[in-house]
C-alpha positions as CSV (number, residue, x, y, z in Angstrom):
1,X,-2.3,0.2,-19.2
2,X,-4.7,2.1,-17.1
3,X,-4.9,5.9,-17.9
4,X,-3.4,8.1,-15.1
5,X,-6.7,9.5,-13.9
6,X,-8.8,6.3,-14.0
7,X,-9.4,5.0,-10.6
8,X,-12.7,4.2,-8.9
9,X,-13.0,6.6,-6.0
10,X,-16.1,5.1,-4.4
11,X,-14.8,1.6,-4.0
12,X,-15.6,0.2,-0.6
13,X,-14.0,-2.6,1.1
14,X,-16.0,-4.2,3.8
15,X,-15.0,-7.3,5.7
16,X,-16.2,-8.7,9.0
17,X,-14.2,-7.4,11.9
18,X,-13.1,-4.4,9.8
19,X,-11.8,-2.3,12.7
20,X,-9.4,-5.2,13.7
21,X,-8.4,-5.7,10.1
22,X,-7.7,-2.0,9.5
23,X,-5.6,-1.8,12.6
24,X,-3.8,-5.1,11.7
25,X,-3.1,-3.8,8.1
26,X,-1.8,-0.4,9.2
27,X,0.5,-2.0,11.9
28,X,1.8,-4.5,9.4
29,X,2.3,-1.7,6.8
30,X,4.3,0.3,9.3
31,X,6.5,-2.8,9.9
32,X,7.0,-3.2,6.2
33,X,8.0,0.5,5.9
34,X,10.5,0.0,8.7
35,X,12.0,-3.0,7.0
36,X,12.3,-1.1,3.7
37,X,13.9,1.9,5.4
38,X,16.4,-0.4,7.2
39,X,17.3,-2.1,3.9
40,X,17.9,1.3,2.3
41,X,19.6,3.2,5.1
42,X,21.1,0.5,7.3
43,X,21.7,-2.5,5.1
44,X,24.5,-3.8,7.3
45,X,22.1,-4.4,10.2
46,X,20.3,-7.8,10.2
47,X,16.6,-7.7,9.5
48,X,14.2,-9.0,12.1
49,X,12.6,-12.3,11.1
50,X,9.3,-12.0,9.4
51,X,6.3,-12.9,11.5
52,X,4.1,-15.7,10.1
53,X,1.4,-14.4,7.8
54,X,-2.2,-14.7,8.9
55,X,-4.4,-17.3,7.4
56,X,-6.9,-15.5,5.2
57,X,-10.3,-16.7,4.0
58,X,-10.7,-16.6,0.3
59,X,-12.9,-13.5,0.5
60,X,-10.6,-11.6,2.9
61,X,-7.6,-12.5,0.7
62,X,-9.2,-11.2,-2.4
63,X,-10.3,-8.0,-0.7
64,X,-6.7,-7.5,0.6
65,X,-5.2,-8.0,-2.8
66,X,-7.7,-5.4,-4.3
67,X,-7.1,-3.0,-1.5
68,X,-3.3,-3.2,-1.8
69,X,-3.5,-2.7,-5.6
70,X,-5.8,0.3,-5.1
71,X,-3.4,1.8,-2.5
72,X,-0.4,1.3,-4.9
73,X,-2.3,3.1,-7.7
74,X,-3.3,6.0,-5.4
75,X,0.4,6.4,-4.3
76,X,1.5,6.4,-8.0
77,X,-1.1,9.1,-8.8
78,X,0.1,11.2,-5.8
79,X,3.7,11.0,-7.0
80,X,2.7,12.0,-10.5
81,X,0.8,14.9,-9.1
82,X,3.8,15.9,-7.0
83,X,6.0,15.9,-10.1
84,X,3.5,18.2,-11.9
85,X,3.3,20.6,-8.9
86,X,7.1,20.7,-8.7
87,X,7.4,21.3,-12.4
88,X,9.2,18.1,-13.0
89,X,6.7,16.8,-15.6
90,X,5.4,18.6,-18.6
91,X,2.2,20.7,-18.5
92,X,-1.1,18.9,-18.7
């Protein structure tokens, strides 16, 4: 298991057409958030069909997997910090 504070802060993810990719990822992320919120708060409504996923090069796929893993870890660290700040976790 990775210690709580261990994360590489200077990772850089560079892929050709990075502006397009960033925009695509954040739009897709927003769609994922909407689907999750609908499942949580309006489960009786039918979900929209999933769009077909893009075809990734091996390099782009690997970078996306690493980026998503890093974002998940950052979110987890933020939630732990929130728990500390709210007094819901023990003192450090």
